[in-house]
C-alpha positions in Angstrom: 5.3 -48.1 26.8 4.1 -48.8 30.4 0.8 -47.1 29.6 0.3 -49.3 26.6 1.3 -52.4 28.5 -1.2 -51.6 31.2 -4.2 -51.8 28.8 -4.1 -55.5 27.9 -4.8 -54.8 24.3 -5.1 -57.4 21.6 -1.5 -58.0 20.5 -0.6 -56.9 17.0 -3.4 -54.5 16.5 -3.4 -50.9 15.4 -3.3 -47.8 17.5 -4.4 -44.5 15.9 -2.3 -41.5 16.8 -1.2 -38.1 15.5 1.6 -37.6 12.9 2.2 -34.1 14.4 4.1 -35.1 17.5 7.5 -36.1 18.7 8.5 -39.5 17.3 8.5 -41.1 20.8 4.7 -41.4 20.5 4.6 -43.8 17.5 7.9 -45.4 18.7 6.2 -46.5 21.9 3.4 -48.1 19.9 5.8 -49.9 17.7 8.1 -51.1 20.5 5.1 -52.7 22.3 4.2 -54.7 19.2 1.4 -52.6 17.7 1.0 -50.7 14.4 0.9 -46.9 14.6 -1.7 -45.5 12.2 -1.8 -41.7 11.6 -4.9 -39.6 11.3 -4.8 -35.9 10.5 -5.0 -33.0 13.0 -7.3 -30.1 13.6 -6.0 -26.7 12.4 -7.1 -24.9 15.6 -6.0 -27.3 18.3 -3.2 -29.1 16.4 -4.5 -32.3 18.0 -6.2 -35.3 16.4 -9.2 -34.5 14.2 -12.0 -36.8 15.2 -13.4 -36.7 11.6 -10.0 -37.9 10.4 -9.9 -40.7 13.0 -13.2 -42.0 11.6 -11.6 -42.4 8.2 -8.8 -44.7 9.5 -10.6 -46.7 12.2 -10.9 -50.3 11.1 -11.4 -53.9 12.4 -7.8 -54.0 13.6 -8.0 -50.8 15.7 -7.4 -51.6 19.4 -7.0 -48.1 20.9 -6.7 -44.4 20.2 -3.7 -42.3 21.4 -4.5 -38.6 21.1 -1.6 -36.2 21.8 -2.3 -33.1 23.8 0.0 -30.9 21.8 1.9 -27.8 23.0 -0.2 -27.7 26.2 -3.7 -28.0 24.7 -6.1 -30.9 25.2 -7.5 -32.9 22.3 -11.3 -33.0 21.9 -11.9 -35.9 24.2 -15.6 -35.4 24.5 -16.1 -35.7 20.8 -13.6 -38.6 20.5 -15.4 -40.6 23.2 -18.8 -39.8 21.7 -17.7 -41.0 18.2 -15.7 -44.0 19.4 -17.1 -45.3 22.7 -15.9 -48.8 22.0 -12.2 -47.9 21.8 -10.0 -47.3 24.9 -8.0 -44.0 25.0 -4.4 -43.7 25.9 -3.8 -40.0 26.6 -0.4 -38.7 25.6 -0.5 -35.7 27.9 3.3 -35.2 28.0 2.9 -31.6 26.8 -0.2 -30.7 28.7 0.7 -31.4 32.3 -1.8 -29.6 34.5 -3.8 -28.1 31.7 -7.0 -28.7 33.7 -7.8 -30.0 37.2 -9.2 -33.1 35.5 -5.8 -34.7 34.8 -7.2 -37.9 33.3 -9.2 -37.9 30.0 -8.5 -41.5 28.9 -8.3 -44.8 30.6 -4.6 -44.1 31.2 -2.5 -40.9 30.6 1.2 -40.3 30.3 3.1 -37.2 31.7 6.7 -36.3 30.8 9.2 -35.1 33.4 11.7 -34.0 30.8 13.7 -30.9 31.7 11.7 -28.7 29.3 8.3 -29.8 30.4 5.9 -28.2 32.9 7.3 -30.5 35.7 11.0 -30.2 34.8 12.6 -33.1 36.8 15.3 -33.9 34.2 13.9 -37.1 32.6 11.4 -39.8 33.1 7.6 -39.7 33.2 4.4 -40.9 35.0 1.5 -43.0 34.1 -1.9 -41.8 35.5 -4.9 -44.0 35.8 -7.9 -44.6 38.1 -8.0 -48.3 37.2 -6.3 -50.3 39.9 -5.5 -53.3 37.6 -4.0 -51.0 34.9 -1.9 -49.3 37.6 -0.6 -52.7 38.8 0.3 -53.8 35.3 2.2 -50.5 34.8 4.1 -51.0 38.0 5.0 -54.6 37.1 6.3 -53.5 33.7 8.6 -50.8 35.0 9.9 -52.9 38.0 11.1 -56.1 36.2 7.7 -57.6 37.4 9.4 -58.4 40.7 8.8 -55.7 43.2 5.1 -56.2 43.1 5.1 -59.9 42.2 3.5 -61.1 45.4 0.6 -58.7 45.1 0.2 -59.6 41.5 0.0 -63.3 42.2 -2.5 -62.8 44.9 -4.6 -60.6 42.6 -4.5 -63.1 39.7 -2.3 -61.2 37.3 -0.5 -64.3 36.2 3.1 -64.3 34.9 4.7 -61.0 33.9 7.9 -59.7 32.6 9.2 -56.1 32.7 12.0 -53.7 32.4 13.8 -51.3 34.8 11.8 -48.2 34.0 11.6 -46.8 37.6 12.5 -43.2 38.4 15.6 -42.9 40.6 15.0 -41.3 44.0 16.5 -37.9 43.2 14.4 -37.5 40.1 11.3 -38.6 41.9 12.0 -36.1 44.7 12.4 -33.2 42.2 9.2 -34.3 40.4 7.3 -34.3 43.6 8.2 -30.7 44.4 7.6 -29.8 40.8 4.1 -31.1 41.1 3.6 -28.9 44.1 4.7 -25.9 42.1 2.8 -26.8 38.9 -0.4 -24.8 39.5 1.6 -21.6 40.3 4.0 -22.0 37.3 1.1 -22.8 34.9 -0.7 -19.7 36.2 2.4 -17.6 35.4 2.6 -19.1 31.9 -1.0 -18.0 31.3 -0.3 -14.5 32.6 2.7 -14.2 30.3 0.6 -15.5 27.4 -2.1 -12.9 28.2 0.5 -10.2 28.1 1.9 -11.3 24.8 -1.6 -11.5 23.3 -2.3 -7.9 24.6 0.9 -6.8 22.8 0.1 -8.5 19.5 -3.7 -8.7 19.3 -3.8 -5.9 16.7 -1.9 -8.1 14.2 -4.0 -9.7 11.5 -1.1 -11.6 10.0 -0.6 -14.0 12.8 -2.8 -16.2 14.9 -2.0 -16.6 18.6 -3.9 -18.1 21.6 -6.6 -15.8 23.0 -7.1 -15.4 26.8 -10.2 -17.6 26.5 -8.3 -20.4 24.8 -5.5 -20.5 27.3 -7.7 -21.0 30.4 -7.4 -24.8 29.8 -3.9 -24.7 28.3 -0.6 -25.7 29.9 1.4 -23.7 27.4 4.3 -26.1 27.3 5.3 -24.0 24.3 3.6 -21.0 22.8 2.1 -21.7 19.3 2.1 -18.9 16.8 0.7 -19.4 13.3 2.2 -17.1 10.6 -0.3 -15.8 8.0 2.1 -13.3 6.7 3.3 -13.8 3.1 6.9 -14.3 4.3 5.9 -17.7 5.6 7.0 -19.5 8.8 10.5 -20.4 7.5 11.5 -16.9 6.8 9.9 -15.7 10.0 12.0 -18.2 12.1 15.2 -17.1 10.3 14.5 -13.4 11.0 13.7 -14.1 14.7 17.0 -16.1 15.1 18.9 -13.1 13.7 17.3 -11.0 16.3 18.5 -13.5 19.0 15.2 -15.3 19.6 15.1 -19.0 19.1 11.9 -20.3 17.4 10.9 -24.0 16.9 8.9 -25.4 14.0 7.2 -28.7 14.8 7.3 -32.4 14.2 5.7 -33.9 11.1 8.7 -34.2 8.8 11.0 -36.1 11.1 8.1 -38.2 12.4 7.0 -39.2 8.9 10.5 -39.7 7.6 11.3 -42.1 10.5 8.1 -44.1 9.9 7.9 -43.8 6.1 8.6 -47.5 5.7 5.6 -48.4 7.8 2.0 -48.7 6.4 1.2 -45.9 8.9 -1.1 -43.6 7.0 -4.3 -44.2 5.1 -5.5 -40.6 4.7 -3.8 -37.5 3.4 -2.2 -35.6 6.3 -3.0 -32.3 4.7 -3.5 -30.1 7.7 -0.5 -31.5 9.6 1.7 -30.7 6.5 0.3 -27.2 6.2 1.1 -26.5 9.9 4.5 -28.0 9.7 5.7 -26.7 6.4 4.0 -23.3 6.1 2.4 -21.9 9.2 3.3 -23.0 12.7 6.1 -21.6 14.9 6.8 -22.4 18.5 8.1 -20.1 21.2 9.6 -21.5 24.4 10.1 -18.1 26.1 6.6 -17.8 27.4 7.3 -19.4 30.8 8.9 -18.6 34.1 11.2 -16.9 34.9 10.2 -14.5 32.1 8.5 -11.2 32.9 6.0 -8.9 31.3 8.9 -6.8 30.1 10.3 -9.9 28.4 7.0 -10.4 26.7 7.0 -6.8 25.5 10.5 -7.3 24.0 9.4 -10.6 22.4 6.4 -8.9 20.8 8.7 -6.2 19.4 10.9 -8.8 17.9 7.9 -10.7 16.4 6.6 -7.5 14.8 10.0 -6.7 13.4 10.3 -10.1 11.9 6.9 -9.9 10.3 7.4 -6.4 8.9 11.0 -6.7 8.0 11.6 -3.3 9.7 13.8 -2.7 12.8 12.0 -0.3 15.2 13.9 2.3 17.1 14.0 0.3 20.4 15.8 -2.5 18.6 18.1 -0.2 16.6 19.2 1.3 20.0 20.4 -2.2 20.9 22.5 -2.4 17.8 20.2 -4.2 15.4 20.6 -2.9 11.9 18.0 -3.8 9.3 20.5 -4.6 6.6 22.5 -7.0 8.8 19.4 -8.7 10.1 17.0 -9.0 7.2 
């Protein structure tokens, strides 16, 4: 919300965003008095498809809010090329530290949730290289009081805000998490490389290649099931093997905002990913090891094939009881 407030957008306008995201993204748009409008996503990146954005941009569009999903950046170069007149609010909550260039929009948002790349517990950060936007964000999260004198002297006028500040302990944890971020993201990429090496021979799944993850924060590891069993059955089999697997966002997001005139184009690709293909693994991160990736690969192959290999049978897994 602070990022949106910092932009000084025309009130009541529309902000185009992704349907394939946690519901907090469109909720922030709505809370700040704007209308969320969904465009479809790209099948390879899972992020907003610029061609779909073009189909929903209208006279009431005041900004774009791409979501860097699962650790991968949206196609900002193409988005800026196609829509140079529209400001970009970068929802980078899942792509913290994906590249050294942390800011791709006018403002960006990072999450400090306990499961994110900087796990500080809760809270977040607004990033910008615009001094005026930074001041408006500070005013909003500090009751518009702590910086009121500077704001008056700089001509910001009257402001109101909320208590959205980080407490000191969380801020301290986040600071040290930022120091560890490059190392931890590097470990995530090494683990992802190992998992790819173990599974690269499989033609019935799609996983990130070593080339793809060079600019990927790997908040979670996306795996697309092409096997005829489908993603739902794959997830059920993995859970029976003791491996938790997530599925994605589109159904809860759209259900929550179904009453809003939030979509003008078919969200075909988002639905295909959510309902049929995409699975999310949260195990590809520290403190996991290469041995853990080998075990994870074994479980993935067992779930795809419906066959329990010897190394899992030795641990007590029986095909009849699992599948």
